[in-house]
C-alpha positions in Angstrom: -9.1 -12.8 -6.8 -6.7 -10.3 -8.5 -8.2 -10.6 -12.0 -11.6 -9.4 -10.7 -9.9 -6.3 -9.4 -8.6 -5.3 -12.8 -12.0 -5.9 -14.5 -13.7 -3.7 -12.0 -10.9 -1.1 -12.2 -11.4 -0.7 -15.9 -15.1 -0.1 -15.4 -14.7 2.5 -12.6 -11.6 4.6 -12.0 -13.0 7.0 -9.5 -11.4 5.6 -6.4 -13.6 2.6 -5.8 -10.8 0.5 -7.1 -8.9 1.4 -3.9 -11.8 -0.1 -1.9 -11.7 -3.2 -4.0 -7.9 -3.5 -3.4 -8.6 -3.0 0.3 -11.2 -5.8 0.2 -8.8 -8.2 -1.6 -6.0 -7.3 0.8 -8.3 -7.9 3.8 -9.3 -11.3 2.5 -5.7 -12.2 1.6 -4.2 -11.2 5.0 -7.1 -12.7 7.0 -6.6 -16.0 5.2 -2.8 -16.1 5.2 -2.5 -15.0 8.8 -5.3 -17.3 10.0 -7.0 -14.4 11.8 -9.9 -15.6 13.8 -12.8 -13.2 14.5 -11.4 -12.0 17.9 -7.9 -11.4 16.6 -9.2 -9.8 13.4 -11.2 -7.3 15.5 -7.9 -6.2 17.2 -5.7 -6.4 14.1 -7.6 -4.4 11.5 -8.0 -1.1 13.4 -4.2 -1.2 14.1 -3.4 -2.1 10.5 -5.9 0.4 9.0 -4.5 3.2 11.1 -1.0 2.3 9.7 -2.3 2.1 6.1 -4.1 5.5 6.5 -0.9 7.2 7.7 1.1 5.5 4.9 -1.4 6.7 2.3 -1.0 10.3 3.5 2.7 10.1 3.3 2.6 8.7 -0.3 0.3 11.5 -1.3 2.9 14.0 -0.1 5.7 12.1 -1.7 4.0 11.8 -5.1 2.6 15.2 -5.5 3.1 16.8 -8.9 6.8 17.5 -9.5 7.7 20.7 -11.3 9.9 20.6 -14.4 13.2 20.0 -12.6 15.0 22.2 -15.0 12.9 25.2 -14.0 13.3 24.9 -10.2 15.9 26.8 -8.1 18.5 25.1 -6.0 16.6 26.3 -2.9 13.4 24.7 -4.1 15.3 21.4 -4.8 16.7 21.6 -1.3 13.2 22.0 0.2 12.1 19.0 -1.9 15.0 16.9 -0.5 14.2 17.9 3.0 10.5 16.9 2.5 11.6 13.5 1.1 13.8 12.9 4.2 11.0 14.0 6.5 8.6 11.6 4.7 11.1 8.7 5.1 11.5 9.5 8.8 7.7 9.5 9.3 7.4 6.2 7.3 9.9 4.7 9.7 8.0 5.9 12.7 4.7 4.6 11.3 6.3 1.1 10.9 7.8 1.3 14.4 4.3 2.1 15.8 2.7 -0.6 13.8 5.1 -3.3 15.0 4.8 -2.0 18.6 1.0 -2.1 18.5 0.9 -5.5 16.7 3.1 -7.0 19.4 0.2 -6.7 21.8 -1.8 -9.1 19.8 0.6 -11.1 17.6 3.9 -12.9 17.9 7.1 -11.5 16.3 7.0 -14.3 13.8 3.4 -13.4 12.8 4.5 -9.8 12.3 7.4 -10.9 10.1 4.9 -13.0 8.1 2.7 -9.9 7.7 5.6 -8.0 6.4 6.3 -10.7 3.8 2.6 -10.9 2.9 2.5 -7.2 2.1 5.3 -7.7 -0.4 3.6 -10.8 -1.9 0.3 -8.9 -2.2 2.0 -5.9 -4.0 3.9 -8.3 -6.3 0.6 -10.0 -7.2 -1.0 -6.7 -7.9 1.8 -5.6 -10.2 1.9 -9.0 -12.0 -1.8 -8.8 -12.6 -1.6 -5.2 -13.8 1.2 -6.1 -16.2 -0.7 -9.1 -17.5 -3.8 -7.0 -18.1 -1.8 -4.3 -19.9 -0.2 -7.0 -22.1 -3.6 -8.4 -23.0 -4.9 -4.9 -23.8 -1.9 -4.2 -26.0 -2.5 -7.5 -27.9 -6.1 -6.7 -28.4 -5.3 -3.4 -29.9 -2.9 -4.9 -32.5 
């Protein structure tokens, strides 16, 4: 499942790889959470709303950083304030996700989802590193 992602990603880096990751994540969560059609119809709008909010926060957090040696202390303070604001909003997003999911899932299922998110990201990172290692070996 994950190796196909990296093959496609190398062919097309314009953002469609995000769609492929989303497809893989959807399949992975649906299977691992045993989501039937009815539950999936309720789950995915809630989860997609959360993911969209999280994506927006990450864009703010990872914007281009200036050369840190060239910024003033006031600018650094503003950056720190922004980071704290982003962390607070991240917490609120997760709180809302859990509250909304409690209407359709048990607390145990929500904890499982939280663990599945970590597993999915670890698999992506492992596949990415494996691909990079293969590419480096081919270049030698």
